[in-house]
Steps between C-alpha positions, in 0.01 A plus 500: 500500500768674294849542641655848509724572202815700461789544740295458818813503718592855406139612530471345848824666611379833359170486686663379824736799484202734475508586127142450385558570132775442247537876471556526877786249481648670193502837675652350816774324304592822319522693829686218672757490220587864573538420872740218406708738287384352166455801277286518188295187569130552429261206525144521371184300555550337159828348617341370820216355289757306294664373818161377624418324171511123436857523363668784687827621345815484714546857636796713405779527764390831653138383510616179669668695777199724566247215490680280754582798722145637507304173522752307712499178294728341242410525133425127489266540799330784311421262212783581257687218322872574437585511128802272540274210601642179639752434222604847386789708633443640847619838627781518750406416865510860624272626223262207560483594869403856413242389244343241728448744781755388758679797650325737261167423665595730787720730294825343617806562289719218366844578364545382137685171472465417868250276676368588844664292772347450843735657750287587801483277811174338606469752786437783254138389471421530871703822529318667209166375629569644846533853360180451302324399821634808681376731224159337526481590870643848450219583256257535788702768679747668261389779267444334160701759304798425725461121486444471125859578388636237741253241373592569136872484582440162662318386185799607289723285720263207456519531122880482525496202735242292314719379210782423747298237685367150437194320635379488770672829590394653169133444583543658842661810347238517222210476747651770722562716193136458395386602847736801491356621169149438635574724798643768269190477281272531803685815611481648149126434471358550848747755643660690214192491272699394192289225334699487174828452686335244727386300195857474367635404843233236553588348162857457627357343816300255288807408298696427818212293640512299180873438553414373849201301365298645790138492385356653818736796485414532131132506590558777755694708248235466227225588750691817586517575128118479494486801732646723228217473244248445780573837659487659155148360444605244236294206628574259211876534535483461877287185476732346241788540742294358786420191289874455444573553871243239603637259239848525650359458853333172399838351416602493867322429829409864563391586853151620588649837588661534157181398318300748707749772408445426129128552558577828677717623210231422247241662729702822515534503121123449464438782749731735310315409180163579658359151563466499878243218493748254345769633733293431811426149373873436460571635848230274643666204330837604642351518850370146457837375377674651805238357734536147358880520490724212393826331592711679237739759649522849356834616359704724726482788253119520521516773763267748330175313574301401807133467607518861619614618158226298334255683726657828388447399134139417586438827683631703207278310258194548723582870517514533122180296470324750725450255788617752760390337831646165391822668384539680833458178699736303274773766507485539877533123535799504265660778704454308825663183365801653326845433641775764550663374179199607294545874546495579128163336458381676815531837320274370224238383751503837678454666161209273411335561839536873433336449161210311664441789740528759223243312292277474809502878552728493807786739409641519855533121523641488147767756588586311820567177310690687228716654775576151635602394149738797480643412842578151373637627169747717693640178646457261206455655158263330255393675181174304485413623850567862402283453190214395730540815710497721191184326376336574836599867479337526157184342642500763777488792254138586597623541860826682422410807708449299817772520763579126497562504123720807526700330773538197274626726221757651736630148567469375143691797362748581774870521417598153618212315333534687170876454477472136610235422239687671216836345587393135505 
């Protein structure tokens, strides 16, 4: 069996970050350089090909900065050997820190000629983590467009605090920072419908998880990154990210709940890509994993998944597969078992139940469920839930002259709903 050749470290980091080709990474590096304020830097696939060769050249200074910032690893970790070697002259300590990743990994500035000194007390870790925890809870009740700026401001604070701490406080801050960026990325993708922005934010989350050496959090972040190509119908890219997410999860004693959630994520990606048969198989496996359970506790931040939400995933997949009676039964069961804290998901289930009734030729029942979804959206906004309602309305086009559909239109396009939807 032949061993892989070339700079496999850089290639592995590229794929794990979601860049399937050398051209994808080249384009991302060029764009990222502009975001970092580096003007005139253009990187092509040929340059990336040289970096992934057997003897990769040491990147130029600006390329060094962009590589470590985008991929979240030091140059040595990315497979580059420094030209000064073990005996040659070394750069000054501050420059070496920037080149190796250090503070630059998260875009943290270091003043020339000065090293970063830890100045924060040990309590800063628990204090920063407490705000992260509060934001996590607020997500389920506060309008996402209002919460997002506060979450990003908290992340900015974390980036300032991180170089001013030492282990074990540094790991606490880094883990909380990773969770903060993960929350921001979730809001950007699921609530604000900004997948490109979410991708960049989730990369920052992954970098922070690496600083914390938290493999389970890293797995959760990469799995969220799989949603982006999955929802766009790019099955290969989604599955690559799921392979990476499962690899990270194997490095720690992941709970049954977490492993079942990974199955659910992959199932949703398969459903979005049109393979409902594979999706239902994955959901069945997840149900078995939850039933068997294990002794490993789930992390506190895993608050977006439960057996009821798995049932909601299943009901949606059955709906798209055309298994309408099964979908109706599954979704009603999910609705009955949801807790008050799962109101966002409740809007999605109402929308899917409406879709089941619309597909079954029951416009009155479909409009009734869509109305319940709108009632819930008025309390707890969720863009995915509103998307479900709009899909139902399109399915009801053959019945648009019926009174129940006209009443639904009056609600769907009244002043408060229209302004609310456009302002979020």
